[in-house]
C-alpha positions as CSV (number, residue, x, y, z in Angstrom):
1,X,40.0,38.9,60.9
2,X,41.6,36.5,58.8
3,X,43.7,35.0,61.6
4,X,40.6,34.5,63.6
5,X,39.3,32.3,60.5
6,X,42.7,30.7,60.4
7,X,42.7,30.0,64.4
8,X,39.0,29.0,64.9
9,X,39.0,26.2,61.8
10,X,42.6,25.0,63.8
11,X,40.7,24.6,67.5
12,X,37.4,23.0,65.1
13,X,40.4,20.7,63.7
14,X,41.9,20.1,67.3
15,X,38.2,19.3,68.9
16,X,37.2,17.0,65.9
17,X,40.5,15.2,66.6
18,X,39.5,13.9,70.3
19,X,35.6,13.0,68.7
20,X,36.3,10.8,65.4
21,X,34.5,8.1,66.9
22,X,31.4,10.1,67.2
23,X,29.5,11.4,64.4
24,X,30.8,15.1,65.9
25,X,34.0,14.7,64.8
26,X,34.0,14.5,61.1
27,X,31.1,17.8,61.2
28,X,33.5,20.0,63.1
29,X,36.4,18.3,60.8
30,X,34.5,20.0,57.8
31,X,34.2,23.1,59.6
32,X,37.6,23.4,60.5
33,X,38.9,22.6,57.2
34,X,36.4,25.0,55.8
35,X,37.4,27.7,57.8
36,X,41.4,26.5,56.9
37,X,40.6,26.4,53.0
38,X,39.4,30.1,53.4
39,X,42.7,30.8,54.6
40,X,44.8,28.6,52.1
41,X,43.0,30.6,49.5
42,X,43.8,33.8,50.9
43,X,47.6,32.9,50.8
44,X,47.4,31.2,47.3
45,X,49.0,27.9,48.8
46,X,46.9,25.8,46.1
47,X,48.3,22.8,47.0
48,X,46.4,22.8,50.3
49,X,43.5,24.2,49.2
50,X,43.0,21.3,46.7
51,X,44.0,18.8,50.3
52,X,41.7,20.7,52.1
53,X,38.6,20.0,49.7
54,X,39.6,16.6,49.1
55,X,39.0,16.0,53.1
56,X,36.2,17.6,53.3
57,X,35.0,15.7,50.6
58,X,36.0,12.8,52.4
59,X,34.5,13.9,55.3
60,X,31.6,14.2,54.1
61,X,31.1,11.0,52.1
62,X,32.1,9.4,55.8
63,X,29.3,11.1,57.2
64,X,26.4,10.7,54.5
65,X,27.9,7.8,53.2
66,X,27.1,9.4,49.8
67,X,29.2,9.8,47.1
68,X,29.9,11.9,43.8
């Protein structure tokens, strides 16, 4: 199951990279990073988990314009 989550996250990130000029790109990036964060937590790679969470927050900021 973890393999499917990881590959789906990677596929979402690839799709996001081709759609960054639209509203869909950052949404796909958030979804992909969410899935990849599950993998990084499972693998105990805390640096990647932190990077993914920061990236998710950045993409959410670009979608909504809301800052924390």
